[in-house]
C-alpha positions as CSV (number, residue, x, y, z in Angstrom):
1,M,98.2,114.7,134.1
2,N,96.2,117.5,132.8
3,P,93.8,116.3,130.0
4,S,94.5,119.5,128.0
5,S,98.2,118.7,127.9
6,F,98.0,115.5,125.7
7,F,98.8,115.6,122.0
8,H,96.1,116.6,119.6
9,P,96.8,116.3,115.8
10,A,94.7,119.3,114.9
11,A,97.1,121.7,116.6
12,E,98.6,124.2,114.3
13,D,102.2,123.2,115.3
14,S,101.8,119.5,114.9
15,V,104.7,117.9,113.2
16,F,104.3,114.6,111.3
17,L,107.5,114.5,109.3
18,S,111.1,114.7,110.6
19,S,114.5,114.7,109.1
20,E,115.9,114.1,112.5
21,P,116.1,110.7,114.3
22,L,112.8,109.8,116.0
23,H,112.5,109.2,119.8
24,P,109.7,106.7,120.2
25,A,109.7,106.8,124.0
26,S,109.1,110.6,124.1
27,L,106.3,110.3,121.5
28,L,104.7,107.6,123.6
29,Q,104.9,109.8,126.7
30,Q,103.3,112.7,124.8
31,C,100.3,110.5,124.0
32,Q,99.6,109.3,127.5
33,H,96.1,110.3,128.5
34,P,94.5,110.1,132.0
35,E,91.3,108.5,130.6
36,C,93.0,105.9,128.5
37,G,94.2,102.5,129.8
38,G,95.2,101.2,126.3
39,L,98.3,102.9,124.8
40,V,99.7,101.2,121.7
41,M,102.9,102.2,119.8
42,F,104.1,100.9,116.5
43,C,107.6,101.5,115.4
44,G,108.8,100.8,111.8
45,D,112.6,100.4,111.7
46,V,114.8,100.2,108.7
47,R,115.8,96.5,108.5
48,L,119.1,95.0,107.3
49,R,117.8,92.8,104.6
50,N,115.1,93.0,102.0
51,M,114.5,91.0,98.8
52,G,117.4,88.7,99.9
53,R,119.9,91.6,99.8
54,Q,121.6,93.7,102.4
55,V,120.3,97.3,102.9
56,S,122.5,100.2,104.0
57,A,119.7,102.8,104.3
58,I,116.4,104.0,103.0
59,E,115.9,107.4,101.6
60,Y,112.4,108.8,101.9
61,E,111.2,111.6,99.6
62,V,108.1,113.5,100.4
63,Y,105.8,116.3,99.2
64,V,105.7,117.9,102.7
65,P,102.6,120.1,102.5
66,L,100.3,117.3,101.2
67,A,101.9,114.7,103.5
68,Q,101.4,116.9,106.6
69,K,97.8,117.5,105.6
70,T,97.1,113.8,104.8
71,I,98.6,112.4,108.0
72,R,96.7,115.0,110.1
73,Q,93.4,113.9,108.4
74,I,94.2,110.2,108.9
75,L,94.8,110.8,112.6
76,L,91.6,112.9,113.0
77,D,89.6,110.2,111.1
78,A,91.0,107.5,113.5
79,I,90.2,109.6,116.6
80,Q,86.6,110.0,115.5
81,T,86.1,106.4,114.2
82,Y,87.6,104.7,117.3
83,Q,86.8,107.4,119.9
84,L,90.5,107.7,120.8
85,G,91.8,109.8,123.6
86,T,94.6,110.8,121.2
87,A,96.7,109.6,118.3
88,H,100.0,110.7,116.8
89,A,102.3,109.7,114.0
90,V,105.7,110.8,112.8
91,H,107.5,109.7,109.7
92,R,111.2,110.2,108.9
93,I,112.2,111.9,105.7
94,G,115.6,111.9,104.0
95,L,118.2,109.3,104.6
96,V,117.5,106.8,107.4
97,P,120.2,104.2,108.2
98,V,119.6,100.6,109.1
99,G,118.4,100.2,112.7
100,Q,116.9,103.7,113.0
101,T,113.1,104.2,113.3
102,A,111.4,105.4,110.1
103,V,107.9,105.8,111.4
104,V,106.1,105.8,114.8
105,V,102.3,105.6,115.4
106,V,100.8,106.0,118.9
107,T,97.2,105.5,119.8
108,A,95.4,105.9,123.2
109,H,92.0,104.6,124.0
110,R,90.1,103.5,127.2
111,H,90.6,99.9,126.1
112,R,93.4,98.1,124.3
113,M,91.5,96.5,121.4
114,E,90.4,99.9,119.9
115,A,93.9,101.3,120.4
116,Y,95.3,98.3,118.5
117,K,92.8,98.5,115.7
118,A,93.2,102.2,115.3
119,N,97.0,101.9,115.3
120,E,96.9,99.3,112.6
121,E,94.6,101.4,110.4
122,I,96.7,104.5,110.8
123,I,99.9,102.8,109.7
124,Y,98.1,101.1,106.8
125,R,96.7,104.4,105.6
126,I,100.0,106.2,106.0
127,K,101.7,103.6,103.8
128,H,99.0,103.8,101.2
129,E,97.8,107.4,101.1
130,V,100.6,109.7,102.1
131,P,102.9,111.0,99.3
132,I,106.1,109.4,100.6
133,W,108.4,107.6,98.3
134,K,110.9,105.0,99.6
135,K,114.3,104.3,97.9
136,E,116.1,101.3,99.4
137,I,119.8,101.7,99.1
138,F,121.8,98.4,99.0
139,T,125.3,97.9,100.4
140,E,126.6,97.4,96.8
141,G,125.6,101.0,96.0
142,D,122.6,100.3,93.8
143,F,119.0,101.1,94.8
144,H,115.4,100.1,94.4
145,W,112.3,102.2,94.5
146,A,110.1,100.2,96.8
147,S,106.3,99.9,96.6
148,N,103.9,100.0,99.5
149,D,102.6,96.9,101.1
150,T,100.1,94.8,99.2
151,P,96.6,96.1,100.0
152,R,94.5,94.0,102.4
153,E,91.2,94.3,104.2
154,L,91.3,96.1,107.6
155,N,89.3,94.9,110.5
156,A,86.2,97.1,110.8
157,P,85.9,99.1,114.0
């Protein structure tokens, strides 16, 4: 593999938001790096139940220009902090049915521990800093605007 062929989030054509279904395996393959032995992928899928109720879908609303910029900066920060070979994240927008992937984060590092830590920090920051709003739609037809996860301390690098 040519080191210049791996994904880099500063590229002008980087896409971090998609209205189309995500393909985690292809994202993982894009992030493989010849100097990295640790490759970690997190996938957040829309689950069937929340708050004791059955969910039919989640609708994600987003302010695209700011979300793109914020995700890019989160990735660049993680690459620098953890000395990653690469990192990538893509979040769905629009209506996402149960069972489909809503967000994917991939990190690559020489060693697994840094790849894990960076991956955890990236998803945490995406959920708390990126202007994406989540509307859970229940099977009865009503909906609930969901809040982000409860803040917690991250493990320091």
